[in-house]
C-alpha positions in Angstrom: -12.7 -9.7 13.6 -9.6 -7.9 14.6 -6.6 -9.5 14.8 -2.9 -8.7 16.3 -0.1 -9.9 14.4 2.9 -9.8 16.6 6.3 -10.3 14.6 10.1 -9.6 15.1 12.3 -11.4 12.7 13.0 -11.6 8.7 11.4 -15.3 7.9 7.9 -13.8 10.3 8.0 -10.6 7.6 8.2 -12.8 4.8 5.1 -14.8 6.1 3.3 -11.5 7.1 3.1 -9.9 4.0 0.1 -12.7 2.0 -1.2 -12.7 5.3 -1.4 -8.7 6.0 -2.8 -8.4 1.9 -4.9 -11.6 2.6 -6.6 -10.2 5.9 -6.8 -6.5 3.8 -8.9 -8.1 0.7 -11.2 -9.3 3.7 -11.9 -6.5 5.5 -10.1 -7.7 8.9 -9.2 -4.9 11.3 -5.3 -6.2 11.4 -3.3 -4.5 14.0 0.6 -5.3 13.4 2.8 -5.1 16.4 6.1 -5.3 16.1 8.5 -6.2 18.5 12.2 -5.4 17.2 13.7 -8.8 18.0 15.9 -7.7 14.5 16.9 -4.4 14.5 18.5 -3.8 12.0 16.6 -1.7 8.6 17.7 -4.7 6.2 16.6 -6.9 8.5 13.2 -5.3 9.7 11.6 -2.0 8.1 12.9 -2.8 4.6 10.6 -5.8 4.3 7.6 -4.1 4.9 8.7 -1.5 1.8 10.0 -4.3 -0.2 6.4 -7.1 0.3 4.0 -4.0 0.4 3.2 -5.0 4.1 1.2 -2.3 6.5 3.3 -0.4 8.3 3.4 -1.5 12.2 1.2 -0.1 14.5 3.2 -1.2 16.9 6.8 -0.9 17.9 8.7 -2.3 21.4 12.1 -1.6 20.2 13.1 -5.0 22.2 16.7 -5.0 20.4 18.7 -7.7 21.0 20.1 -9.2 24.7 19.9 -12.4 25.4 16.5 -14.9 25.4 15.5 -14.2 28.8 16.0 -10.6 28.2 14.9 -10.3 25.4 11.9 -12.1 25.9 11.0 -10.9 28.9 11.3 -7.3 27.6 8.4 -8.5 25.3 6.1 -10.1 27.7 6.5 -6.8 29.7 5.4 -4.3 26.7 2.4 -6.9 25.2 0.9 -7.7 28.5 -0.5 -3.4 27.6 -0.9 -3.9 23.7 -2.9 -6.4 24.2 -4.6 -5.2 26.8 -5.3 -1.7 25.3 -6.6 -3.3 21.6 -8.3 -6.8 23.0 -8.1 -8.6 19.9 -10.9 -11.8 19.1 -6.9 -13.2 17.8 -3.4 -13.5 18.4 -1.6 -14.8 15.6 2.0 -15.7 16.4 4.4 -16.9 13.6 7.1 -19.4 13.6 9.4 -20.0 16.5 11.5 -16.7 17.6 11.6 -14.9 21.4 9.0 -13.2 19.8 6.6 -16.4 19.0 6.7 -17.5 22.5 6.3 -14.5 24.1 2.9 -13.5 22.3 1.1 -15.8 23.3 2.3 -16.3 26.5 0.9 -12.7 27.4 -1.4 -14.0 25.4 -2.6 -17.3 26.9 -2.5 -15.4 30.4 -4.8 -12.7 29.4 -7.7 -14.8 28.1 -7.2 -14.5 24.9 -7.7 -16.3 21.4 -3.8 -17.5 20.1 -3.0 -18.8 16.5 0.2 -20.2 15.6 0.7 -19.9 12.4 3.7 -22.5 11.0 2.7 -24.7 13.7 3.8 -28.5 14.4 7.3 -28.7 12.6 9.6 -30.6 14.1 13.4 -30.7 14.5 13.1 -32.9 17.8 17.2 -30.9 18.5 16.3 -29.6 21.8 20.0 -27.7 22.4 18.1 -25.2 19.9 15.5 -22.2 21.3 13.6 -22.0 18.9 12.8 -26.0 18.9 11.8 -24.8 22.9 10.1 -21.7 21.1 7.8 -23.3 18.7 7.0 -26.7 21.2 6.0 -24.3 24.2 3.8 -22.4 21.3 1.7 -25.0 19.9 0.9 -26.5 23.5 -0.5 -22.9 24.4 -2.4 -22.1 21.5 -5.5 -22.3 20.8 -5.5 -23.0 16.9 -2.2 -24.5 15.4 -2.4 -24.0 11.7 0.0 -26.3 10.2 1.8 -25.9 6.7 2.8 -29.2 6.4 1.3 -33.4 6.4 4.0 -34.2 8.3 3.2 -30.5 10.8 -0.1 -32.0 11.2 1.1 -35.6 12.2 3.4 -34.5 14.9 0.4 -32.7 16.3 -1.6 -35.5 16.5 1.7 -37.5 18.4 1.9 -34.7 21.3 -2.0 -35.0 21.6 -2.9 -32.0 19.4 -4.9 -33.0 16.7 -7.7 -31.5 18.0 -6.7 -27.3 17.5 -4.6 -28.4 13.8 -6.2 -27.1 10.6 -4.0 -27.8 7.5 -3.4 -24.8 5.7 -0.5 -25.1 3.7 2.8 -22.9 4.1 2.2 -19.2 3.8 5.7 -18.5 2.6 5.0 -20.3 -0.4 2.9 -17.4 -1.3 4.6 -14.6 -1.2 7.8 -16.7 -2.8 6.0 -17.3 -5.4 5.1 -14.0 -6.7 9.0 -12.9 -6.2 9.9 -15.2 -8.0 7.4 -14.5 -10.8 8.6 -10.6 -10.3 12.5 -10.9 -10.3 12.5 -13.7 -12.6 14.1 -11.7 -15.5 16.2 -9.7 -13.4 19.9 -10.5 -13.0 21.5 -11.2 -10.0 22.4 -7.6 -7.7 25.3 -10.3 -6.5 26.8 -10.9 -9.9 26.8 -7.6 -11.1 27.9 -5.3 -8.0 30.5 -8.1 -7.1 31.4 -9.0 -11.1 30.4 -12.6 -10.6 29.1 -15.0 -13.4 26.0 -15.5 -13.4 25.5 -19.4 -11.9 28.9 -20.0 -10.8 28.2 -19.2 -7.4 27.0 -20.2 -4.2 24.3 -17.6 -2.0 25.0 -17.9 1.8 23.8 -18.0 5.2 24.9 -18.6 8.6 23.2 -17.4 11.9 22.2 -20.1 14.0 23.5 -20.4 17.7 25.2 -23.5 16.5 27.1 -22.2 14.4 28.4 -19.3 15.4 28.3 -19.2 19.5 31.8 -21.2 19.1 34.2 -20.1 17.9 35.9 -23.0 16.6 32.7 -23.8 14.6 32.0 -21.0 13.5 36.0 -20.8 12.6 35.4 -24.4 10.7 32.0 -23.2 9.2 33.9 -20.3 7.4 37.0 -22.6 6.6 35.1 -25.1 4.9 33.0 -22.3 2.8 36.6 -20.4 1.7 37.8 -23.6 0.2 34.4 -24.5 -2.1 35.1 -24.7 -5.8 33.3 -21.6 -6.8 32.6 -17.9 -5.0 30.4 -18.1 -2.2 28.8 -15.2 -1.1 27.8 -14.9 2.7 24.8 -12.5 3.3 26.5 -11.7 6.8 23.9 -11.4 9.9 25.7 -8.0 11.8 25.5 -10.3 15.3 27.9 -13.2 12.7 30.0 -10.2 11.6 30.8 -9.0 15.5 31.0 -12.4 16.5 33.7 -13.5 13.8 35.7 -9.9 14.5 35.8 -11.0 18.4 37.5 -14.2 17.9 39.5 -13.0 15.0 38.1 -15.4 12.2 37.8 -14.1 8.4 34.6 -14.0 7.0 36.3 -12.9 3.2 38.9 -16.3 2.9 39.4 -18.4 -0.1 36.5 -18.5 -2.0 33.4 -16.7 0.6 32.9 -13.2 -0.2 31.2 -11.3 2.8 28.3 -9.3 2.2 25.5 -7.5 3.8 22.1 -9.1 4.4 19.7 -8.2 0.7 16.4 -7.5 1.1 14.1 -10.1 -0.1 14.1 -9.6 -3.7 17.3 -9.6 -4.2 18.1 -12.4 -2.1 15.0 -14.2 -3.9 16.7 -13.0 -7.3 20.3 -13.9 -6.1 19.4 -17.6 -4.6 17.5 -18.1 -8.1 20.5 -17.0 -10.4 23.3 -18.9 -8.4 24.5 -22.9 -8.7 23.4 -23.4 -4.7 22.5 -22.5 -1.8 24.1 -23.2 1.3 22.1 -22.5 4.6 21.4 -23.3 8.2 18.1 -21.0 7.5 14.9 -22.4 8.2 13.0 -20.2 6.1 15.7 -20.1 2.3 15.5 -24.3 2.9 12.3 -24.3 1.7 12.8 -21.4 -0.9 15.8 -22.3 -2.2 13.6 -25.9 -2.7 10.7 -23.8 -4.3 13.3 -22.0 -6.4 14.6 -25.2 -7.6 17.7 -24.1 -6.5 20.1 -27.2 -4.9 20.5 -26.3 -1.1 23.1 -27.2 1.3 22.1 -27.1 5.1 24.7 -26.7 7.6 22.7 -28.3 10.7 22.3 -32.5 11.7 18.6 -31.9 11.4 15.9 -30.1 9.4 12.5 -29.6 10.0 11.9 -29.2 6.6 12.0 -32.7 5.3 10.5 -32.5 2.3 13.3 -30.8 0.7 15.9 -34.0 1.5 13.6 -36.6 0.6 13.0 -35.9 -2.4 16.8 -34.4 -3.2 17.1 -30.7 -3.4 18.8 -30.4 -0.1 21.6 -32.3 1.8 22.4 -31.8 6.0 26.5 -31.5 6.3 27.8 -31.0 9.8 31.5 -30.7 8.4 34.1 -29.4 5.4 34.1 -32.1 4.0 30.2 -32.7 4.1 29.5 -28.9 2.7 32.3 -29.4 -0.6 29.8 -32.9 -0.9 26.7 -31.6 -0.7 27.3 -28.4 -3.0 29.0 -30.0 -5.8 26.3 -33.3 -6.3 24.7 -33.7 -8.9 21.5 -31.6 -9.5 18.4 -33.4 -8.1 15.9 -35.4 -10.5 13.3 -32.4 -11.3 10.1 -33.0 -9.4 6.4 -31.6 -9.4 5.9 -32.1 -5.8 4.4 -29.2 -3.8 4.8 -30.2 0.5 3.8 -26.9 0.9 0.7 -26.0 -0.5 -1.3 -23.8 -3.8 0.3 -20.6 -2.8 -3.1 -19.6 -1.5 -2.4 -20.8 2.5 -2.6 -16.8 3.7 -6.4 -16.6 1.9 -7.0 -20.0 4.0 -5.7 -18.7 7.4 -8.4 -15.4 7.2 -11.1 -18.5 7.0 -10.0 -20.6 9.4 -9.7 -17.7 11.8 -12.9 -16.8 11.0 -14.8 -20.4 11.1 -13.7 -20.4 14.3 -14.4 -17.2 16.0 -18.2 -18.0 14.6 -18.2 -21.6 16.3 -16.4 -20.4 19.6 -18.8 -17.2 19.5 -21.0 -19.8 19.7 -20.5 -22.2 22.1 
């Protein structure tokens, strides 16, 4: 079995890590294509080293651009890559421009497409990620769902026959990294002179929070007014946006910091008083670490984190403050994201489905 994985952004590299390990263990020929959607080394190349992922076989180097420019550049390059490798499966991850570009290129070349993390829905059509994930689900041949909620969404859209519940591969890598860093001090504590457990870790990057200068200023001011130091791990694009509009990302309690490598991010979150984010991945990682999370959005795809009390949604500065200062949620042993063995299940499902396709 030959599989091409297409990735291009930080959350996809995290998901790729356990998949790559599982494919190596199963003797699968695994070709990794890096689109270059995230071009900063701390958001890209370093993940391959830190998570022990095989080096990319192909690097498209598309870089930044508008959605149309970036997706179009990927489409133009991926046709040739897929024609050269002719895989049994093209595996796409999550909800980025890399995801939709790879799915469109592959299905038009009559290659089988599997979508990892299928079925997530925010039901917010203003989010570009929502369009990417919905269109990919309807184009793909196999939908690898992380949760029962995702399975139900796909069934509601008439896609039940293509759907398999495999669990969440980010849980696989999170558990492994958590165990590796649990005894280490937080790198932010040492570097910034913070008190362990007395700071928040924040990431803000989504367009709805960063593209409008007034909104970005409101979020920054809200974080700056919190009761403990807030370390904002600022994406280069956010730093550029803030600088262009004269918005300080270091004000009051707010401290801007470069993004961290994944193990350091997990260590920092694990030793924090809470997480403030608009990232889908970090919401779930905080839950798995049992660290309270406040999500600066009006909705979340990971509804289980909210239902279990470990995540709250916040829009205004007052809501953010209320979220981070709320009492710690009651302990839970709920495991809505699986048992930490989702990647092996993915490889088994791909092999089984390929056998079924060959028999038809």
